[in-house]
N, C-alpha and C positions, 0 to 999 in steps of 0.2 A: 345109858344110851336109850334104853326102852322108854323111859319118861318122856324124852323128846319126840319120839315117834308118836306116842299116844297123845301128846299135846297137839301135834299136827292133825291127827285123826279126829281129836275132839273139836278142833277148830273147823275142820272141814264139815263134819257132821252138823255142827251148831249153825254154820253159815247156810247149809243147805235147808235146815229146818226153818231158820228165819226167813228165807226167800219163800219156801213152800207156804209157811204160814200167812205171810203177807199176801201172796198171790191168791190164796183161798179167801182170805178176808175181803180183799177188794173185789173178788169175784162175787162173793155173796152180796156186798153192797150194791154193785152194779146190777145184779139179778133183782134185787129188792126195789131199786129205784126204778128199773125198767117196768116192773109190775105195777108199782105205785103210780107212775106216769100213765100207764095204760088204763088204770082204774079211775084216776083223776087227773085228766090233761090240764085242768086249770091250776093245778098245784105244781106244775113242772119246775118253775123257778126255785121254789122253796124246796123241793125235792133235790134238785141238782145242787143247790148250795149246801145242803146238809150232807150229801154224798161226797162232795169235794172235801169238805171238812174232815169227815170221817176217814176218807182214803188218805188225806196227808197225815193224820194221827197214826194210822196203821204204818204208813211208810216211815214215819218218824221212829217208831218202835222197831221196825225191821232194820232201819240203819244203825240204831243202837246196838242191835244184836250182831250186825256184821262187824261193826267197829270193835266190839268185845272179842269176836272170833279172830279178827286180825291181830289184835293185841295178844291173844293166847299164841297164835302162830309165831309172832315175832319174839316172844318172850324167850 
């Protein structure tokens, strides 16, 4: 029975770490994009496009982490 409880604990910790990592990553991207836009206002559209693509990739990785944690919890 202890293995089941540890599985739930591991899934919960893993889900939390995935969300925290994604939040920190997207926050760093947004901060860098804001700084880049402030330094070069003429490059705003290129910076925004790159930021959106990077944020989508980070969200995809976080989603994979969440799915793995849910699978661990339901196993």
